[in-house]
C-alpha positions in Angstrom: 0.0 0.0 0.0 2.8 2.4 0.8 4.3 2.0 -2.6 1.0 1.9 -4.6 0.0 5.5 -3.9 3.5 6.9 -4.5 3.7 5.3 -7.9 0.2 6.7 -8.7 1.3 10.3 -8.0 3.3 10.3 -11.2 1.2 7.7 -13.0 -1.8 10.0 -13.3 0.2 12.1 -15.8 1.6 9.1 -17.8 -0.1 7.9 -21.0 -0.4 4.2 -22.0 2.9 2.4 -22.7 4.5 2.4 -26.1 4.7 -0.9 -27.8 7.7 -3.2 -27.6 8.9 -1.7 -24.3 8.6 -4.1 -21.4 6.9 -2.8 -18.2 7.8 -3.4 -14.6 5.9 -2.5 -11.5 7.7 -0.9 -8.5 7.5 -4.0 -6.4 8.9 -6.1 -9.2 11.7 -3.6 -9.8 12.7 -3.6 -6.2 12.7 -7.4 -6.0 14.9 -7.7 -9.1 17.2 -5.0 -8.0 17.8 -6.6 -4.6 18.8 -9.8 -6.5 21.2 -8.4 -9.0 22.8 -5.3 -7.5 26.5 -5.9 -6.6 26.3 -3.9 -3.4 23.5 -6.2 -2.1 25.4 -9.3 -3.2 28.5 -8.0 -1.3 26.4 -7.3 1.8 25.1 -10.8 1.8 28.6 -12.1 1.3 29.8 -10.0 4.3 27.0 -11.5 6.4 28.0 -15.1 5.4 31.7 -14.3 6.1 30.9 -12.9 9.5 28.8 -15.9 10.4 31.6 -18.2 9.3 34.1 -16.3 11.5 31.8 -16.6 14.5 31.5 -20.4 14.0 35.3 -20.7 13.6 35.7 -18.8 16.9 33.3 -21.3 18.6 35.4 -24.1 17.2 38.6 -22.6 18.7 37.3 -23.5 22.2 37.1 -27.2 21.2 40.0 -29.6 20.9 41.5 -30.2 17.5 41.5 -33.9 16.6 43.7 -35.6 14.0 44.2 -39.1 12.9 46.5 -40.9 10.4 47.6 -44.2 9.2 50.0 -45.9 6.8 50.7 -49.3 5.4 53.9 -50.4 3.7 54.9 -53.6 2.1 58.5 -54.3 1.3 60.5 -57.2 -0.1 63.3 -58.0 -2.7 66.7 -59.6 -2.5 69.9 -59.0 -0.7 73.5 -60.2 -1.1 75.1 -62.5 1.6 78.8 -62.2 1.4 79.5 -65.4 3.5 77.6 -67.5 1.0 78.6 -65.4 -1.9 75.0 -65.5 -3.1 71.9 -63.3 -3.6 69.1 -64.4 -1.3 65.4 -63.5 -1.8 63.8 -62.0 1.2 60.1 -62.6 2.0 57.7 -59.7 1.6 56.9 -57.9 4.8 53.9 -55.7 5.7 54.1 -52.8 8.2 51.0 -51.1 9.4 50.8 -48.0 11.7 48.2 -45.6 12.9 47.7 -42.7 15.3 45.0 -40.7 16.9 45.7 -37.4 18.6 44.0 -34.4 20.2 45.2 -31.0 21.4 43.5 -28.2 23.3 44.6 -24.7 24.0 43.6 -24.2 27.6 44.7 -20.6 28.0 45.6 -18.0 25.4 45.6 -14.8 27.2 41.8 -14.3 26.7 42.4 -13.9 22.9 39.6 -16.2 22.0 37.1 -14.4 24.2 38.1 -11.1 22.6 37.9 -12.8 19.2 34.3 -13.9 20.0 33.3 -10.4 21.0 34.7 -9.1 17.7 33.1 -11.8 15.6 29.8 -11.3 17.3 30.0 -7.5 16.7 31.0 -8.1 13.1 28.0 -10.3 12.5 25.7 -7.8 14.1 27.3 -5.1 11.9 26.8 -7.3 8.8 23.2 -7.8 9.7 22.7 -4.1 10.1 24.6 -3.6 6.8 22.1 -5.9 5.1 19.2 -3.8 6.2 21.0 -0.6 5.4 22.1 -1.8 2.0 18.6 -3.1 1.3 17.0 0.3 1.8 19.8 2.0 -0.2 19.1 -0.3 -3.1 15.3 0.3 -2.7 16.0 4.1 -2.7 18.1 3.8 -5.9 15.4 1.7 -7.5 12.7 4.1 -6.6 14.7 7.0 -7.9 15.2 5.3 -11.2 11.5 4.2 -11.3 10.1 7.6 -10.4 12.5 9.3 -12.8 11.2 7.1 -15.6 7.6 7.9 -14.6 8.3 11.6 -14.3 10.2 11.8 -17.6 7.4 10.0 -19.4 5.0 12.5 -18.0 7.3 15.3 -19.2 7.1 13.8 -22.7 3.3 14.2 -22.5 3.7 17.8 -21.5 6.0 18.4 -24.4 3.5 16.8 -26.8 0.7 19.0 -25.4 3.0 22.0 -25.8 3.6 21.0 -29.4 -0.1 20.6 -30.1 -0.8 24.1 -28.6 2.0 25.6 -30.6 0.7 24.0 -33.8 -2.8 25.2 -33.2 -1.6 28.7 -32.4 0.5 28.7 -35.6 -2.6 27.7 -37.6 -4.6 30.5 -36.0 -1.9 33.1 -36.7 -1.7 32.0 -40.3 -5.5 32.2 -40.7 -5.6 35.6 -39.2 -2.8 36.8 -41.4 -4.7 35.6 -44.5 -7.8 37.4 -43.2 -5.8 40.6 -42.7 -6.4 40.8 -39.0 -2.8 39.9 -37.9 0.7 40.9 -38.9 3.4 38.8 -40.5 5.3 39.1 -37.2 2.5 37.1 -35.4 2.9 34.1 -37.7 6.7 34.2 -37.5 6.6 34.3 -33.7 4.1 31.4 -33.7 6.4 29.5 -36.1 9.4 30.0 -33.8 7.3 28.8 -30.8 6.3 25.7 -32.8 10.0 25.0 -33.6 10.9 25.4 -29.9 8.1 23.0 -28.9 9.5 20.4 -31.4 13.0 20.8 -29.9 11.5 20.4 -26.4 9.8 17.2 -27.4 13.0 15.8 -28.9 14.9 16.5 -25.7 12.1 15.0 -23.5 12.1 11.8 -25.6 15.9 11.5 -25.3 15.6 12.0 -21.5 12.9 9.3 -21.4 15.1 6.8 -23.3 17.9 7.5 -20.8 15.7 7.1 -17.8 14.3 3.8 -19.1 17.8 2.5 -19.8 18.9 3.5 -16.3 15.9 1.6 -14.8 16.7 -1.4 -16.9 20.3 -1.4 -15.6 19.1 -1.0 -12.0 17.0 -4.2 -12.2 19.4 -6.2 -14.4 17.8 -5.9 -17.8 19.9 -5.1 -20.8 17.4 -2.8 -22.5 14.9 0.0 -21.9 12.2 -0.7 -19.3 9.1 1.3 -18.8 7.8 2.1 -15.3 4.3 0.7 -15.1 1.6 3.0 -13.8 -0.4 2.0 -10.7 -3.8 3.0 -9.3 -4.6 6.6 -8.7 -4.5 7.6 -5.1 -4.0 10.9 -3.3 -0.7 11.3 -1.4 -0.9 11.2 2.4 1.7 12.9 4.6 3.1 10.5 7.2 3.1 11.4 10.9 6.2 13.6 11.0 5.8 14.3 14.7 6.2 10.6 15.6 9.1 10.3 13.3 10.9 13.2 15.0 10.7 11.3 18.3 12.4 8.2 17.0 15.8 7.4 18.4 18.6 8.0 16.0 20.5 4.9 17.0 17.7 2.8 15.5 18.6 3.7 12.0 20.5 0.9 10.1 23.5 3.1 9.3 24.0 4.1 12.9 23.5 0.5 14.2 26.1 -0.7 11.7 28.6 1.9 12.7 28.1 1.2 16.4 28.7 -2.6 15.9 31.8 -1.9 13.8 33.1 0.3 16.7 32.4 -2.6 19.1 34.3 -5.0 16.9 37.2 -2.6 16.8 37.3 -2.3 20.6 37.4 -6.1 20.8 40.4 -6.2 18.4 42.4 -4.1 21.0 41.9 -6.9 23.5 42.9 -9.5 20.9 46.1 -7.6 20.3 46.8 -7.3 24.0 46.4 -11.0 24.5 49.9 -11.6 23.0 51.3 -10.2 26.3 50.0 -13.3 28.1 51.4 -16.8 28.1 49.7 -19.7 26.4 49.1 -23.2 27.8 48.4 -26.2 25.7 47.6 -29.9 26.3 47.9 -32.6 23.7 47.4 -36.4 23.8 48.1 -39.1 21.2 47.7 -42.8 20.9 49.4 -45.0 18.2 49.9 -48.6 17.1 52.3 -50.4 14.8 52.5 -54.0 13.6 52.7 -56.3 10.6 48.9 -56.5 10.4 46.1 -54.1 11.1 44.7 -54.4 14.6 41.2 -55.4 13.3 42.8 -58.5 11.6 45.2 -59.7 14.3 46.7 -58.2 17.5 49.6 -60.7 17.8 52.1 -58.3 16.5 50.2 -55.3 17.7 52.2 -52.7 19.6 50.8 -49.4 20.9 52.1 -46.3 22.5 50.6 -43.2 24.0 51.7 -39.7 24.9 50.5 -36.7 27.0 52.1 -33.3 26.4 51.8 -30.1 28.4 53.4 -26.9 27.0 53.7 -23.4 28.3 54.9 -20.6 26.0 55.4 -17.0 26.9 56.9 -14.5 24.5 58.9 -12.0 26.5 60.2 -9.9 23.7 59.5 -10.0 19.9 61.1 -6.8 18.6 58.1 -4.5 19.5 55.8 -6.4 17.2 53.2 -6.7 19.9 53.4 -3.0 20.5 52.8 -2.3 16.9 49.8 -4.6 16.8 48.3 -2.9 19.9 48.9 0.5 18.4 47.2 -0.4 15.1 44.3 -1.9 16.9 43.9 1.2 19.1 44.0 3.5 16.1 41.4 1.4 14.4 39.2 1.5 17.5 39.5 5.3 17.7 38.6 5.7 14.1 35.7 3.4 14.3 34.3 5.2 17.4 34.7 8.6 15.7 32.9 7.2 12.7 30.1 5.9 14.8 29.7 9.3 16.5 29.7 11.0 13.2 27.2 8.6 11.8 24.8 9.5 14.6 25.3 13.2 14.0 24.8 12.7 10.3 21.6 10.7 10.7 20.3 13.4 13.0 21.1 16.1 10.4 19.6 14.1 7.6 16.5 13.4 9.5 15.9 17.2 10.0 16.7 17.9 6.4 14.6 15.1 4.9 11.6 15.9 7.1 11.7 19.5 6.0 12.0 18.4 2.4 9.1 16.0 2.8 6.8 18.6 4.4 7.8 21.3 1.9 7.4 19.1 -1.1 3.9 18.0 0.1 2.8 21.6 0.5 4.2 22.4 -3.0 1.9 19.9 -4.5 -1.2 22.0 -3.7 0.5 25.2 -4.9 1.5 23.5 -8.2 -2.0 22.2 -8.6 -3.5 25.7 -8.1 -0.9 27.3 -10.4 -1.8 24.7 -13.1 -5.5 25.5 -12.9 -4.8 29.2 -13.0 -2.4 28.9 -16.0 -4.9 26.8 -17.9 -7.7 29.3 -17.4 -5.4 32.2 -18.3 -4.4 30.6 -21.6 -8.0 30.0 -22.4 -8.8 33.6 -21.8 -5.8 34.8 -23.8 -6.7 32.6 -26.8 -10.2 34.0 -26.9 -8.9 37.6 -26.6 -6.4 37.0 -29.4 -9.1 35.6 -31.6 -11.1 38.8 -31.3 -8.0 41.0 -31.5 -8.1 42.2 -27.9 -4.6 40.9 -27.1 -1.2 40.6 -28.8 0.6 37.4 -29.8 3.1 38.2 -27.1 0.4 37.9 -24.4 -0.6 34.6 -25.8 2.9 33.2 -26.0 3.5 34.3 -22.4 0.4 32.4 -21.3 1.4 29.3 -23.2 4.9 29.4 -21.6 3.3 29.8 -18.2 1.1 26.8 -18.7 4.0 24.6 -19.8 6.0 25.7 -16.7 3.0 25.0 -14.5 2.6 21.5 -16.0 6.3 20.8 -15.5 6.2 22.1 -11.9 3.2 19.9 -11.2 5.2 16.8 -12.2 8.3 18.0 -10.5 6.6 18.6 -7.1 5.1 15.1 -7.2 8.5 13.6 -8.1 10.1 15.7 -5.3 7.6 14.4 -2.8 7.8 10.7 -3.6 11.6 11.0 -3.7 11.8 12.8 -0.3 9.6 10.0 1.1 11.8 7.3 -0.3 14.9 9.0 1.1 13.3 9.2 4.6 12.4 5.5 4.4 16.0 4.7 3.5 17.3 6.7 6.5 14.9 5.1 9.0 15.2 1.6 7.6 11.4 1.0 7.3 8.5 1.8 5.1 6.3 4.7 5.9 
């Protein structure tokens, strides 16, 4: 419902689709854009990567297990010097196997810090998915509404051309009747030529807008924005929006989680100052036959190993790692604070743009009605010789401007609403 009316704001001014140009609705355009846009694919990849990092950290608390085995069979002949003869030796089989496990008992709290960082990175990736989703939706709406608005501007240019053609015919007829001057017909002809140029520019802009929409949704050709049902625009509750907490926006949440991950990386770097303690155990066997065949030649061995390692000095490498992590933390925290300030400023700016563009819709509608009536009056006055061609041309230009402004105010409003939705991370 929130998208249907916004599409309809511009759709009321759009004529039926031209043949051979595929149509796409706003919902379909958004769905396809979310599938093909590289930024969204990258955001999903970041989410999968962060999830894999968290699973790997969980696995670091578990012992690592390894096993192995080998089988050899040897034979041949050897020379016996006492007998001065080469003797064949029987073939022999050797089988061995091992099973081992090792566990890092203490690592200077590095794994715990790694887990905090991985958890924060996953939360940041989740927020990034939401943020990127609404950015893609915003870009798609911009391309979609631009295609709708540009198509409406083509209709305005066509109407301007029809008016200029009618006026040229009237001026020529009046010139033949002797009730107008040659200058009137020449000025009407110039106005007609300008209207043709305006239509050519509008059609070129429409082709560009449709091509941009096609690229946005992954189609290698022009795509027409399909018009929806006609509904009146409704201004959302801006007072409630102003009371929303800024940290709830996806961009701010993502920046906060990234700062949390950066703080955890400082603890990871400082863990290198602590000693590490490891335990490992292994069990092995060897014989001429596998143990599941015969245990007569079976011999086994086992081993427990405890190790303590403490790096006392490594050429200031630890200090460099801590410094790098600290700098990264400071930068991430500064970015998180700036993201919050930026979101606050954008909220004020976009709410003002939304309210102003909504008010401009009524003004543009009134201006269009006044300009339409003014042109009708000037046409009648010109027919009876009560006004000049200049008065008529001024009224025609004013009507064209009013029609363009009407379309632009509708486009400004739906775009301002889409930008606000992208900032808040939810549909209005």
